[in-house]
Legacy VTK file of the C-alpha trace (Angstrom):
# vtk DataFile Version 3.0
C-alpha trace
ASCII
DATASET POLYDATA
POINTS 161 float
-11.853 19.407 7.396
-8.666 20.372 9.156
-5.263 18.841 8.734
-5.393 15.210 7.845
-3.337 12.209 6.899
-4.120 10.084 3.879
-3.113 6.433 3.653
-3.144 4.372 0.467
-2.891 0.638 0.964
-1.775 -1.132 -2.207
-1.573 -4.892 -2.525
1.109 -6.288 -4.824
0.040 -7.480 -8.287
-0.354 -11.068 -9.492
2.498 -13.295 -8.440
4.076 -16.223 -10.258
3.023 -19.435 -8.544
4.588 -21.770 -11.128
7.436 -22.813 -8.870
6.093 -24.083 -5.509
9.613 -24.673 -4.177
10.688 -21.075 -4.618
11.391 -19.071 -1.459
8.303 -16.884 -0.917
10.320 -13.681 -0.626
11.722 -14.165 -4.146
8.461 -14.895 -5.928
8.164 -12.530 -8.893
5.245 -10.932 -10.674
3.712 -12.624 -13.677
3.539 -10.701 -16.964
-0.114 -9.965 -16.065
1.097 -8.748 -12.656
3.442 -6.280 -14.344
0.683 -5.101 -16.672
-1.738 -4.760 -13.722
0.860 -2.726 -11.796
0.990 -0.356 -14.774
-2.814 -0.204 -14.863
-3.200 0.723 -11.185
-0.362 3.225 -11.604
-2.223 4.846 -14.503
-5.460 4.904 -12.424
-3.660 6.667 -9.595
-2.072 9.098 -12.030
-5.526 9.917 -13.488
-6.646 10.810 -9.975
-3.520 12.960 -9.496
-2.367 10.720 -6.661
1.303 11.045 -5.854
2.067 10.260 -2.230
4.727 12.080 -0.237
6.166 8.706 0.666
5.915 5.185 -0.731
6.964 2.410 1.643
6.995 -1.158 0.354
7.665 -4.646 1.544
11.083 -5.610 0.135
9.755 -8.944 -1.174
10.311 -9.050 -4.945
6.614 -8.977 -5.966
5.845 -5.976 -3.742
9.067 -4.195 -4.693
8.330 -4.607 -8.404
4.737 -3.441 -7.971
5.904 -0.394 -6.029
8.616 0.507 -8.590
6.223 0.229 -11.543
3.561 2.306 -9.792
6.127 4.913 -8.704
7.269 5.153 -12.321
3.698 5.540 -13.643
2.747 8.300 -11.173
6.112 10.038 -11.632
6.937 9.721 -7.950
9.996 11.950 -7.553
11.806 10.062 -4.802
13.060 6.573 -4.082
10.685 3.935 -2.775
11.566 3.073 0.805
11.664 -0.577 1.864
10.543 -1.768 5.261
11.111 -5.383 6.230
8.282 -5.150 8.779
5.664 -4.984 6.015
6.682 -8.389 4.719
4.762 -11.065 6.660
3.774 -8.492 9.214
1.200 -8.834 11.902
-1.428 -6.111 11.890
-0.098 -4.347 14.960
3.416 -4.273 13.475
2.170 -2.606 10.293
0.177 -0.041 12.268
3.211 0.640 14.444
5.448 1.161 11.439
2.880 3.607 9.985
2.811 5.586 13.235
6.593 6.036 12.948
6.124 8.033 9.714
7.333 11.644 9.905
4.460 14.124 10.206
5.883 16.090 7.297
4.401 13.227 5.242
0.708 13.920 4.660
0.092 11.144 2.111
1.579 7.708 2.605
1.350 4.662 0.366
2.078 1.226 1.798
2.697 -1.581 -0.693
2.486 -5.042 0.736
0.626 -8.310 1.153
-2.490 -9.955 2.413
-3.735 -10.910 4.923
-2.236 -7.922 6.805
-3.309 -5.242 4.325
-6.939 -6.371 4.311
-6.767 -6.578 8.122
-5.449 -3.001 8.181
-8.447 -1.746 6.154
-10.883 -3.730 8.276
-9.421 -2.584 11.567
-9.559 1.112 10.665
-12.706 1.336 8.594
-14.699 -1.870 8.850
-14.084 -2.472 5.149
-15.421 -5.960 4.547
-13.907 -7.261 1.326
-10.579 -8.912 0.686
-8.223 -6.432 -0.960
-7.467 -7.914 -4.366
-4.087 -7.962 -6.037
-3.033 -4.627 -7.609
-5.941 -2.781 -5.986
-5.628 0.108 -3.545
-7.696 1.519 -0.699
-7.677 5.119 0.426
-8.250 5.901 4.095
-8.262 9.464 5.464
-7.492 10.206 9.106
-8.780 13.377 10.709
-5.592 14.122 12.652
-2.309 15.937 12.121
0.065 13.212 13.319
0.514 9.595 12.261
0.884 8.739 15.944
-2.797 9.698 16.384
-4.304 7.490 13.666
-7.161 5.467 15.054
-10.395 3.914 13.904
-12.251 6.770 15.632
-10.708 9.312 13.208
-10.441 7.060 10.142
-12.705 7.234 7.127
-12.850 4.830 4.209
-12.725 7.021 1.098
-12.480 4.690 -1.858
-11.373 1.443 -3.366
-9.256 2.011 -6.467
-9.543 -0.995 -8.771
-7.841 -1.892 -12.016
LINES 1 162
161 0 1 2 3 4 5 6 7 8 9 10 11 12 13 14 15 16 17 18 19 20 21 22 23 24 25 26 27 28 29 30 31 32 33 34 35 36 37 38 39 40 41 42 43 44 45 46 47 48 49 50 51 52 53 54 55 56 57 58 59 60 61 62 63 64 65 66 67 68 69 70 71 72 73 74 75 76 77 78 79 80 81 82 83 84 85 86 87 88 89 90 91 92 93 94 95 96 97 98 99 100 101 102 103 104 105 106 107 108 109 110 111 112 113 114 115 116 117 118 119 120 121 122 123 124 125 126 127 128 129 130 131 132 133 134 135 136 137 138 139 140 141 142 143 144 145 146 147 148 149 150 151 152 153 154 155 156 157 158 159 160
């Protein structure tokens, strides 16, 4: 295979739903959520996965998941935050991915359902709901993020905790 782009889609870990009045953006991870973030981080590390770029929703639960995972995989840079990923429509997420510099070959997006599941479905026909703290790998047979399309996308694996 020639040059390709690899996308990891990671859904945030378990969130604390004990306070229904809390502003959604500020909802934190549960203790289990933090442990699960560590677990998925360790799984990724075992597979020698360390993306060139991690972009996360800035919502607290996604941010915390991303930071824990980045720490586990010894990601050498800072996690980038993109407001678009929070409560994004599918086309907005795809658009923000296509803006990624082509020097980035492996991108990890940390965010929320339903848009992350929709992303996997739209590119690969993946049929399940992406569960919390699980990741999907999609490879694109192209050299630029602007060219990613379902015609050059391939579902590679689901990485579960």
